[in-house]
C-alpha positions as CSV (number, residue, x, y, z in Angstrom):
1,M,-0.2,-0.1,0.1
2,A,1.5,3.3,-1.0
3,S,2.2,5.8,2.0
4,S,0.2,9.2,2.5
5,S,3.2,10.8,1.6
6,Q,3.5,8.8,-1.8
7,R,-0.2,9.3,-2.5
8,R,0.2,13.3,-2.0
9,R,2.9,13.5,-4.2
10,A,0.8,11.6,-7.1
11,L,-2.0,13.9,-7.1
12,P,-0.5,16.9,-9.0
13,L,-0.1,14.4,-12.1
14,S,-3.9,14.3,-12.1
15,F,-4.2,18.0,-13.2
16,V,-4.9,17.3,-16.9
17,V,-7.8,15.1,-15.7
18,I,-9.3,17.6,-13.3
19,V,-8.7,20.2,-16.0
20,L,-10.7,17.9,-18.4
21,L,-13.6,17.6,-15.6
22,I,-13.9,21.8,-15.4
23,L,-14.1,21.8,-19.0
24,A,-16.7,19.0,-19.4
25,G,-19.6,20.7,-17.6
26,P,-20.3,23.5,-14.8
27,G,-19.7,22.6,-11.0
28,P,-22.0,23.1,-8.3
29,V,-24.1,26.3,-7.9
30,A,-22.1,28.7,-6.0
31,G,-21.8,32.4,-5.4
32,D,-19.8,34.7,-8.1
33,K,-16.5,34.0,-9.2
34,T,-14.2,37.0,-8.8
35,G,-11.1,35.4,-10.7
36,E,-8.5,37.0,-8.0
37,L,-5.5,35.0,-7.4
38,T,-2.9,36.3,-5.2
39,V,0.5,34.6,-4.7
40,F,3.2,35.5,-2.2
41,W,6.8,36.0,-3.9
42,G,10.2,36.5,-2.6
43,R,10.9,33.4,-0.4
44,N,13.1,31.3,-2.7
45,K,16.0,32.4,-5.3
46,D,14.5,29.5,-7.1
47,E,11.0,30.8,-7.9
48,G,12.1,33.0,-10.7
49,S,12.0,36.8,-11.0
50,L,9.0,39.3,-9.9
51,R,8.7,40.0,-13.6
52,E,8.4,36.3,-14.5
53,A,5.6,35.8,-11.9
54,C,3.7,38.5,-13.1
55,D,4.5,37.7,-16.8
56,T,2.4,34.3,-16.3
57,G,-0.6,35.8,-16.5
58,I,-2.3,34.2,-13.7
59,Y,-2.0,36.4,-10.9
60,N,-4.0,39.4,-10.1
61,T,-1.6,40.8,-6.9
62,V,1.8,39.4,-6.2
63,I,2.8,40.1,-2.4
64,I,6.8,40.7,-2.0
65,S,7.6,39.1,1.2
66,F,8.8,40.2,3.7
67,L,10.3,43.3,5.5
68,T,11.3,41.1,8.5
69,V,12.8,43.7,10.6
70,F,11.2,46.9,12.0
71,G,9.6,48.7,15.1
72,H,13.3,49.3,16.8
73,G,14.5,51.8,14.5
74,R,16.0,49.2,12.2
75,Y,14.6,48.1,8.9
76,W,15.4,45.0,6.8
77,A,13.7,43.6,3.8
78,D,14.6,39.6,3.3
79,L,14.0,38.7,-0.3
80,S,15.7,35.1,0.0
81,G,18.8,35.5,-2.1
82,H,17.0,37.7,-4.9
83,P,18.8,40.5,-6.3
84,V,17.2,43.9,-4.8
85,A,18.6,45.5,-8.0
86,G,15.9,45.4,-10.7
87,V,13.2,44.9,-8.3
88,G,11.9,48.3,-8.7
89,A,11.7,48.1,-12.7
90,D,9.8,44.6,-12.3
91,I,7.2,46.3,-9.9
92,K,6.6,48.9,-12.5
93,H,6.3,46.4,-15.3
94,C,3.9,44.3,-13.1
95,Q,2.0,47.1,-12.6
96,H,1.7,48.9,-16.0
97,A,2.2,46.4,-18.5
98,K,0.4,43.6,-17.0
99,N,-1.8,45.5,-14.5
100,V,-0.8,43.5,-11.5
101,T,-1.1,44.6,-7.9
102,V,1.9,44.6,-6.2
103,L,1.9,44.7,-2.4
104,L,5.0,44.7,0.3
105,S,4.3,42.5,3.3
106,I,5.5,43.1,6.5
107,G,6.4,40.4,9.5
108,G,6.8,37.0,8.3
109,D,8.5,34.0,10.4
110,G,11.2,36.0,11.9
111,D,11.5,37.5,15.3
112,Q,13.1,40.6,14.8
113,Y,10.0,42.9,14.8
114,S,7.6,44.3,16.8
115,L,5.7,47.6,17.8
116,P,6.7,48.2,21.3
117,T,5.0,51.8,21.7
118,P,2.5,53.8,19.5
119,R,5.1,56.2,18.4
120,S,7.0,53.1,17.0
121,A,4.1,52.2,15.0
122,K,4.1,56.1,13.7
123,D,7.5,55.5,12.9
124,V,7.6,52.2,11.0
125,A,4.2,53.8,8.9
126,D,6.6,56.5,8.2
127,H,8.9,54.4,7.0
128,L,7.0,52.7,4.6
129,W,5.9,55.5,3.2
130,H,8.7,57.3,2.4
131,A,10.8,53.8,1.5
132,Y,8.1,51.9,-0.4
133,L,5.1,54.4,-1.1
134,G,4.3,57.6,-2.5
135,G,6.7,59.3,-0.1
136,G,10.2,60.3,-0.4
137,R,11.8,62.0,2.4
138,H,15.4,63.1,2.3
139,G,17.9,60.3,3.8
140,V,15.4,57.6,3.5
141,F,16.7,55.1,1.4
142,R,14.5,53.6,-1.4
143,P,15.4,49.7,-1.8
144,F,13.2,49.7,-5.0
145,G,14.1,53.1,-6.2
146,D,11.4,55.3,-7.4
147,A,8.9,51.9,-8.0
148,V,6.1,52.4,-5.7
149,V,3.9,49.6,-4.2
150,D,0.4,49.8,-4.1
151,G,0.3,48.9,-0.8
152,I,1.3,47.3,2.6
153,D,0.1,43.8,3.7
154,L,0.2,42.8,7.5
155,Y,1.5,39.2,8.2
156,I,2.2,39.5,12.0
157,D,3.1,36.1,13.2
158,H,5.2,37.2,16.2
159,G,6.0,40.3,18.3
160,G,2.7,40.5,19.7
161,A,-0.6,42.3,18.4
162,A,0.2,45.8,20.3
163,N,-0.1,48.9,18.1
164,Y,-0.7,47.5,14.9
165,D,-4.3,49.4,15.0
166,E,-1.8,52.5,14.9
167,L,0.4,51.5,12.2
168,A,-2.8,51.0,10.1
169,K,-4.4,54.3,11.1
170,R,-1.0,56.2,10.4
171,L,-1.0,54.5,6.8
172,G,-4.6,55.5,6.3
173,E,-3.7,59.3,7.1
174,H,-1.5,59.0,3.9
175,G,-4.5,58.2,1.5
176,G,-4.1,55.8,-1.6
177,V,-2.5,53.1,0.3
178,L,-4.2,49.5,0.0
179,L,-4.0,47.7,3.3
180,T,-4.4,44.3,3.8
181,A,-3.9,41.4,6.7
182,T,-2.6,37.8,6.3
183,V,-3.9,36.1,9.2
184,R,-3.9,32.7,11.0
185,C,-7.4,31.2,10.6
186,M,-7.0,29.9,14.4
187,D,-10.7,28.6,14.0
188,G,-12.2,32.2,14.7
189,Q,-9.9,33.3,17.5
190,E,-8.0,36.4,17.7
191,T,-4.8,36.6,15.8
192,S,-2.1,39.3,16.0
193,G,-2.9,41.0,12.7
194,E,-6.7,41.4,13.9
195,A,-5.8,44.3,15.8
196,A,-5.3,46.0,12.7
197,V,-8.2,44.4,10.8
198,A,-10.5,45.7,13.7
199,T,-9.7,49.2,12.8
200,G,-11.9,48.7,9.5
201,L,-8.9,50.0,7.3
202,I,-8.1,46.9,6.2
203,G,-9.5,46.5,2.4
204,R,-8.5,42.9,2.1
205,I,-8.1,39.9,4.5
206,H,-6.4,36.4,3.6
207,V,-7.1,34.2,5.8
208,R,-4.8,31.2,5.9
209,F,-6.5,28.3,5.9
210,Y,-3.3,26.0,6.4
211,D,-0.7,25.4,9.3
212,D,-3.7,24.8,11.5
213,R,-5.3,21.4,11.6
214,R,-8.4,23.0,13.8
215,C,-9.5,25.0,10.8
216,S,-7.8,23.2,7.6
217,Y,-9.9,21.5,4.9
218,D,-10.8,17.8,5.4
219,S,-13.2,16.3,2.8
220,S,-14.6,14.3,5.6
221,E,-15.2,16.8,8.2
222,R,-16.0,20.5,6.3
223,R,-17.5,22.3,9.4
224,P,-14.0,23.5,11.1
225,F,-13.0,25.0,7.7
226,Y,-16.2,26.3,6.6
227,G,-17.2,27.7,10.3
228,A,-14.1,29.4,10.3
229,W,-14.6,31.0,7.1
230,L,-18.0,32.0,8.1
231,G,-16.8,33.5,11.3
232,W,-14.0,35.8,9.0
233,T,-16.7,36.8,6.7
234,A,-19.5,37.7,9.2
235,R,-17.1,39.6,11.5
236,Y,-15.5,41.6,8.7
237,A,-18.5,42.1,6.4
238,N,-17.1,45.1,4.8
239,A,-13.7,43.5,3.5
240,S,-12.7,41.4,0.9
241,V,-11.9,38.0,2.6
242,H,-9.5,35.6,0.6
243,V,-9.1,31.7,1.1
244,G,-5.2,31.4,1.7
245,L,-4.0,27.6,0.6
246,P,-0.5,26.6,0.2
247,A,0.3,26.0,-3.5
248,A,1.8,22.2,-3.1
249,W,1.5,19.4,-0.5
250,D,4.6,20.4,0.9
251,A,4.4,24.1,0.8
252,A,2.8,23.8,4.4
253,S,2.3,21.1,7.4
254,D,-1.4,20.8,6.4
255,G,-4.2,22.3,4.6
256,W,-3.2,21.8,1.0
257,I,-6.4,20.7,-1.1
258,N,-6.2,18.7,-4.3
259,P,-7.6,20.8,-7.3
260,A,-10.3,18.7,-7.6
261,A,-11.7,19.1,-4.0
262,L,-11.1,22.8,-4.2
263,V,-13.2,23.0,-7.5
264,F,-15.8,21.0,-6.3
265,D,-16.3,21.4,-3.1
266,A,-14.3,24.0,-1.2
267,L,-14.9,26.7,-3.6
268,P,-18.6,26.3,-3.5
269,L,-18.8,26.7,-0.3
270,V,-16.8,29.9,0.0
271,R,-18.2,31.5,-2.7
272,G,-21.5,31.5,-1.3
273,T,-20.7,34.3,1.1
274,P,-21.1,38.1,-0.7
275,N,-17.4,39.2,0.5
276,Y,-15.7,36.2,-1.0
277,G,-12.4,37.8,-2.7
278,G,-10.8,35.0,-4.3
279,V,-7.7,32.8,-3.6
280,V,-4.0,33.5,-1.6
281,L,-1.5,31.0,-2.5
282,W,1.8,30.3,-0.6
283,N,3.9,30.6,-2.5
284,R,5.4,31.3,-5.9
285,H,8.0,29.1,-5.5
286,F,5.6,25.9,-4.8
287,D,3.2,27.5,-7.6
288,R,5.9,27.7,-10.1
289,R,6.6,23.7,-9.5
290,S,3.1,22.4,-9.1
291,R,1.1,24.8,-11.3
292,Y,-1.5,24.9,-9.0
293,G,-2.8,28.4,-9.7
294,Q,-2.8,27.8,-13.3
295,T,-5.1,24.5,-12.9
296,I,-7.6,26.5,-10.6
297,K,-7.6,29.9,-11.9
298,G,-10.7,29.8,-14.3
299,M,-13.0,28.3,-11.5
300,L,-12.3,31.0,-8.9
């Protein structure tokens, strides 16, 4: 008998069959499709350039990840070995030639960030404005040159929840900045990112339905997944809520949904809510290999 890991490795080989099923006829009745697919980029030097990700034509939004050091007077972006030179030109190419929204995500897995005081939150917001957004204060280095990202994503896993509401408010004062939050599903429990989400300034919420078995999708018991989804969409009815998924079976400890189950079971569940926004994939490195995004794009 094949092991579970062997079975999981074999699943991507069925993509052609799944596409044929999709083309053969409509799936179950569900809400409106948005076609919105987002991917995190910057976590593996072998994933290709930002320009290459945008040139696939399958992503509506690409999230550069991460600004991993902030909150204590120091700032550092970790792009996993990607050369920073050229990223600015790629950002402009994505935005203007491909109509792809480009965000910068702050936080991630590291432990070198937090906002110890309201003042530090305002300082970080001002740094983001002048270093990556529409500002340009003398003496503030712009890693991507004159390229301007469309907004900031909050991916806050460490350092506590304090003062991220102040950060969101300060960024909101500048105007024209898209704010998103990528949060742990946590079966509806409060997460660090929710301090900012609760301000009402976050336009998009990316809920990670992976790395937490309490709310990851399971075809034999869908209630935890669906219950968590309903909780997020109900609490933040004015925000666009997106389903965060791993792009391959080995991209996360759990939560991967094979394409057939996603198309014919999970998506019809979530598309029934009026503020369903689309799907967010972790991450470009895995998606480049698995072609998961290309497979599901037409059914989002």
